[in-house]
C-alpha positions, 0 to 999 in steps of 0.5 A: 499500499505504502508503494501504491501511495507513493506511485500515486503521489509521483503520478500526481506530481507529474501530472501537475508538473505537465499542467504547468508546463502546458500553462506556461507554454500557452502563456508564452505563445499568447505573450509572443503574439501580444509582443508580435500585435503590439510591435505590428501595431506600432509599425502602423502607427509610425508608417501612417504618421510618417506618411502623413509628415512628409506628404505635408511638409513637402507640399507646404514647402512646394507651395510656400510663399517667397518670404516663407523658410522652407526650414520652418515649414519643414519643422511645423508641417511635418508635425501637422502632418504626423498629427493628421496620420494619427488620425488616418491610423485611428480611423482604420483601427476602427474597422476592428469594430465592424469584425468584432461587433458584426456591424458594417455601419462603423464604416461610416464613423471609421471613414469620417476620423479618417477623413479628418486625418487625411484633410489636415494633411491636405490642408498643410500640404496646400498651404492652408490653415489645417482646419481650412477644408474638411471633406468626406468621400463617398464613391467616387464623389468628394464632399468638401467644406471650406470653413473659411469661405463657409463654402460647400462644393461637391467634387468628382474624382476621375480615378475613382469614376473610372474604377467604380464604372470597372466595379460596375461592369463586373457587378451589380450594386448592392444598395442595402450594403452600400447605404449601411456602410457608406461604401459602393458595394458591388456583388457578382457571382464570380470576380472575374479578373480574381477568380480566387478572391472573394472580396476586391477593393479598388479605390472607394468601392468593393466587389464582393462574392455573392456568397459573402452575405453575413457571418464572420467571414462576411465582416472580417473581410468587409472590415479588411476591404474598408482598410484598402479603400482608405490605403488607397486615399493615404497619398492624398496629400500628393495632389496638392503638390501640382498646385503651382501648376494648376493655378497657372493653367487656371490663369491661362484657361477660364474653361479649366478653372471653371471646370476644376472647380468641380473636379478633384484630380485623385492622383493619390490612388494611382500612388496606391497602386505604385505602392501596392504593387511595385514597393510592397511586392504586390500580391501573387508572389508577396501576398504574406509580406506585402505591408498593406495586406498585413495592416489590412488584416492586422488592424482589423481581426489582429492577425497577419495576413497569411496566419490562420 
């Protein structure tokens, strides 16, 4: 009996030891994933802040007045642009609510915060006061309000318009989802140009598979694609680099001046494609390492682009 008790006691201690080892392993794994999450989130914060800062200060230097010193503009507008970049990050991060709360209505909120950040960057890049002009994009229409002149002006974005027509040719408009999220959403049985995908974002509009209507996959995918639509707008400060040339064209051509009032040149969409396919390496060969894919996935569902 004594040997039996010793055996049972040893077995109990071994089981307790194994349990502790398992708990420690799980805790270590979770801690590593948490450390990785914090590291990746910090990387995204820096990316958006630096992108906003560089866009703002470069634009401000290009559009500076003769009496202004570029050194002063660089420091001031980099700080303003970085602040706008942090708002861009916040707007992106809010999309995690779409995935966690199963509610695409948070798309309105996330786009509002993101647009506020982009507006600050654009104002700085254009040489205006950072609060001067605010905008909100719906599809290919830019809704712009000038606080100084107290003037509201809708504008058409050519690149976004072409992209929307492209998606319309490949699918049909889902009115209910569009109204719920504030983002143009088209449906198709099969995405012809990317058959392996169930969702595709081109500028400010989505093309989704008919199979994505509800459930975890739908909300996770929608949140992911929403961040991609923001990534198409994060280079918006670059559009104001061409302000001196546009002023000359407006002076030389009254017709162009009248037309330009209703049009906003959205070169930022082409800049995003350059970033995605050239700088980040695209999707076919470099999907798992593509920063834009990882940002969209991590800020919404908390995992990398290729994590299970």
